[in-house]
C-alpha positions as CSV (number, residue, x, y, z in Angstrom):
1,M,17.9,23.6,-103.9
2,A,17.5,21.5,-100.6
3,T,15.6,22.9,-97.7
4,P,17.9,23.0,-94.6
5,R,16.7,21.0,-91.4
6,S,16.1,22.8,-88.2
7,H,18.2,21.4,-85.7
8,R,16.8,21.6,-82.3
9,P,19.0,20.8,-79.1
10,A,18.5,17.5,-77.9
11,A,16.2,17.3,-74.8
12,S,18.1,16.8,-71.4
13,V,17.2,13.8,-69.9
14,G,18.2,14.9,-66.2
15,P,14.9,16.2,-65.6
16,W,13.1,12.9,-66.5
17,L,15.6,11.2,-64.3
18,A,14.9,13.3,-61.3
19,L,11.0,13.1,-61.8
20,A,11.5,9.2,-62.0
21,G,13.5,9.3,-58.8
22,V,11.1,11.2,-57.0
23,L,8.2,9.1,-58.3
24,A,10.0,5.8,-57.1
25,L,10.6,7.0,-53.8
26,G,7.0,8.4,-53.3
27,A,5.5,4.9,-54.6
28,A,8.1,3.4,-52.0
29,A,6.7,5.7,-49.2
30,L,3.1,4.7,-50.2
31,W,3.9,0.9,-50.4
32,Q,5.1,1.3,-46.8
33,L,2.5,3.5,-45.6
34,T,-0.3,1.2,-46.9
35,Y,1.8,-1.9,-46.2
36,G,1.6,-3.2,-49.4
37,L,-1.1,-1.0,-50.5
38,S,-3.7,-3.0,-48.1
39,A,-4.7,-0.5,-46.0
40,W,-5.8,3.1,-47.0
41,T,-7.1,4.1,-43.9
42,L,-5.5,4.5,-40.3
43,D,-7.9,2.0,-39.0
44,Q,-7.3,-0.3,-41.9
45,R,-3.5,0.2,-41.4
46,R,-4.0,-0.7,-37.8
47,E,-6.0,-4.0,-38.6
48,V,-3.1,-5.0,-40.9
49,R,-0.7,-4.7,-38.2
50,M,-2.4,-6.1,-35.8
51,A,-2.9,-9.3,-37.8
52,S,1.1,-9.3,-38.5
53,H,1.6,-9.0,-35.0
54,A,3.4,-5.6,-35.6
55,L,1.3,-3.1,-33.7
56,R,3.2,-2.7,-30.0
57,L,3.0,-0.3,-27.6
58,P,6.7,0.5,-26.5
59,A,8.0,0.4,-23.1
60,I,7.3,4.1,-21.6
61,D,8.2,5.5,-18.1
62,V,4.8,7.3,-16.6
63,Q,3.8,8.4,-13.3
64,N,0.5,7.3,-11.8
65,Q,-2.2,9.4,-9.9
66,H,-0.1,9.3,-6.7
67,G,3.4,10.6,-8.3
68,Q,4.7,6.9,-8.3
69,P,7.0,6.2,-11.3
70,L,6.3,3.1,-13.2
71,R,7.4,1.8,-16.3
72,L,4.6,0.4,-18.6
73,F,4.7,-2.6,-21.1
74,G,8.2,-3.5,-20.5
75,P,10.7,-4.7,-17.8
76,A,12.1,-2.1,-14.9
77,D,15.7,-2.3,-16.6
78,G,18.1,-0.5,-18.7
79,A,17.0,3.3,-18.9
80,G,14.6,4.5,-16.3
81,A,15.6,1.3,-14.2
82,D,14.4,3.3,-11.1
83,A,11.1,3.3,-11.8
84,P,9.7,-0.3,-11.2
85,S,7.4,-2.1,-13.9
86,L,3.6,-2.1,-13.1
87,S,4.2,-5.9,-12.9
88,A,6.8,-5.2,-10.2
89,A,4.0,-3.0,-8.5
90,S,1.6,-5.8,-8.5
91,A,1.0,-9.3,-9.8
92,M,2.0,-9.6,-13.1
93,P,-1.3,-8.9,-15.1
94,D,-2.0,-11.4,-18.2
95,V,-3.5,-8.4,-20.2
96,Y,-4.2,-4.6,-19.9
97,L,-7.1,-2.8,-21.2
98,V,-5.4,0.7,-22.2
99,D,-7.4,4.0,-23.3
100,F,-5.6,7.3,-24.0
101,I,-6.8,10.6,-22.6
102,Y,-6.6,14.0,-21.1
103,T,-8.0,14.9,-18.2
104,R,-9.4,18.4,-19.5
105,C,-11.3,16.5,-22.1
106,P,-15.1,17.3,-21.8
107,T,-16.5,14.9,-24.0
108,V,-14.9,11.3,-25.0
109,C,-12.6,10.9,-22.0
110,R,-15.5,11.6,-19.6
111,A,-17.1,8.6,-21.4
112,L,-14.1,6.7,-21.3
113,G,-13.8,7.4,-17.8
114,A,-17.1,6.0,-17.1
115,E,-16.8,3.0,-19.0
116,F,-13.6,2.0,-17.5
117,A,-15.3,2.5,-14.0
118,Q,-18.0,0.0,-14.9
119,L,-15.1,-2.5,-16.2
120,S,-13.0,-2.1,-13.1
121,G,-16.2,-3.1,-11.0
122,Q,-17.2,-5.9,-13.1
123,R,-13.2,-7.1,-13.3
124,D,-13.5,-7.2,-9.7
125,A,-16.5,-9.2,-9.7
126,D,-15.3,-11.8,-11.9
127,G,-12.0,-12.3,-9.6
128,M,-9.7,-11.0,-12.2
129,A,-8.4,-7.9,-10.4
130,G,-4.7,-9.2,-10.5
131,R,-4.6,-10.3,-13.9
132,I,-6.4,-7.7,-16.0
133,A,-4.9,-4.4,-15.3
134,L,-6.9,-1.1,-16.3
135,V,-4.3,1.9,-17.7
136,S,-5.7,5.4,-18.8
137,L,-2.5,7.1,-20.5
138,S,-2.4,10.8,-20.6
139,F,-0.9,12.0,-24.0
140,D,-1.1,16.0,-22.9
141,P,2.2,17.3,-21.5
142,R,0.1,19.6,-19.2
143,D,-1.4,16.8,-17.1
144,A,0.5,17.1,-13.8
145,V,0.0,14.6,-10.9
146,S,-2.9,16.6,-9.4
147,D,-4.6,16.4,-12.6
148,L,-4.5,12.6,-12.6
149,L,-5.4,12.4,-9.2
150,G,-8.6,14.7,-9.9
151,Y,-9.4,12.3,-12.9
152,A,-8.8,9.2,-10.7
153,N,-11.0,10.6,-8.2
154,T,-14.1,11.3,-10.3
155,Y,-13.9,7.8,-11.9
156,R,-13.0,6.1,-8.7
157,A,-9.8,4.7,-10.2
158,R,-7.7,2.9,-7.8
159,A,-4.2,1.6,-7.9
160,P,-3.1,-0.8,-8.8
161,G,-5.8,-2.4,-10.4
162,W,-6.5,1.4,-12.6
163,Q,-3.4,3.6,-13.4
164,V,-4.0,7.0,-14.4
165,T,-0.9,7.6,-16.0
166,A,1.2,10.5,-17.9
167,A,4.3,10.0,-19.5
168,Q,7.5,11.1,-18.1
169,S,9.1,12.4,-21.4
170,E,7.0,14.2,-24.0
171,D,9.1,12.5,-27.0
172,A,8.6,9.0,-25.4
173,M,4.8,9.8,-25.2
174,R,5.0,11.1,-29.1
175,G,6.9,7.9,-30.1
176,L,4.2,5.6,-28.2
177,L,1.3,7.5,-30.1
178,H,3.1,7.3,-33.6
179,D,3.8,3.3,-32.7
180,A,0.0,2.7,-31.7
181,D,-1.3,4.7,-34.8
182,V,-3.2,7.3,-32.3
183,I,-3.5,10.4,-33.5
184,A,-3.7,13.2,-30.8
185,I,-3.8,16.9,-32.7
186,P,-4.2,20.4,-30.6
187,D,-7.7,21.9,-31.6
188,G,-6.4,25.4,-30.9
189,L,-9.0,25.8,-28.2
190,G,-6.9,24.4,-25.4
191,G,-8.2,20.6,-26.2
192,F,-7.3,17.7,-28.5
193,E,-9.0,16.0,-31.7
194,H,-7.9,12.3,-31.1
195,N,-8.5,8.9,-32.0
196,G,-7.9,5.8,-30.2
197,G,-10.5,3.5,-28.8
198,L,-10.0,0.6,-26.0
199,H,-6.5,-1.2,-26.6
200,V,-6.3,-4.9,-25.4
201,V,-2.5,-5.2,-24.9
202,D,-0.5,-8.3,-23.6
203,A,2.0,-8.1,-21.1
204,R,4.9,-7.6,-24.0
205,G,3.1,-4.5,-25.5
206,Q,1.6,-6.4,-28.1
207,V,-1.7,-4.7,-29.1
208,L,-4.3,-7.8,-29.4
209,A,-7.2,-6.0,-30.7
210,V,-8.9,-2.6,-30.7
211,F,-12.4,-1.5,-29.9
212,T,-14.4,1.8,-30.4
213,L,-15.8,3.7,-27.5
214,D,-19.4,2.0,-27.9
215,D,-17.7,-1.6,-27.7
216,F,-16.1,-1.6,-24.3
217,Q,-18.3,-4.5,-23.2
218,A,-16.8,-6.4,-26.1
219,A,-12.9,-5.1,-25.4
220,Y,-13.6,-6.7,-21.7
221,A,-15.0,-10.0,-22.9
222,F,-11.7,-10.3,-25.4
223,A,-9.6,-9.7,-22.6
224,L,-11.0,-11.7,-19.9
225,A,-10.9,-14.8,-22.4
226,Y,-7.5,-14.1,-23.4
227,A,-6.7,-14.0,-19.5
228,R,-8.4,-17.1,-18.9
229,R,-6.6,-18.9,-21.7
230,S,-3.4,-17.2,-20.6
231,H,-4.2,-18.9,-17.0
232,R,-5.0,-22.5,-18.5
233,S,-1.7,-22.6,-20.6
């Protein structure tokens, strides 16, 4: 007598197709996030983007320590046309030195302020006041003009050579931080955990180099060499 075969329902391929789709989407996202698996940390990703000329600071409307509206990293046209560009407020700089701060910061931002104060004097002594612009850009939406002015007075930041600024739109600031691979996360104690460093940026907003806090003299030397090359060309 033949033994009857057990019959099992055929496994549905639907869940496997769904899983394959999820894995494919995840792989695509990972590929994009790591620039083709070439960058596994934020610093590496930033290096890859700079090397491919893809790291840029978008034009952003800000106000400085005197409450003056400005547009950074872009022409004063289109949206926010009532805000003159930094180049319209002064001679067109060849290059910017940009740091990201918040005025309540008791540690890193204080060190950045002291470094920028030193670089401001060095730039003036080198005769580059109209060609290397210093910009301190606050990412803290609480920073009002009075806060910016207090920070500027502490470190003797004088506009237009050194603008201490805050964005007029929180959304625009978040977009710029995202584009620049800068992280600023509230720490729950009224401050922020943030990275950033010193950004050397050309007049169009392209990030040419990023230096750590300890390498501020190297950042200035890079900006100085770039400004001199730009003048010769």
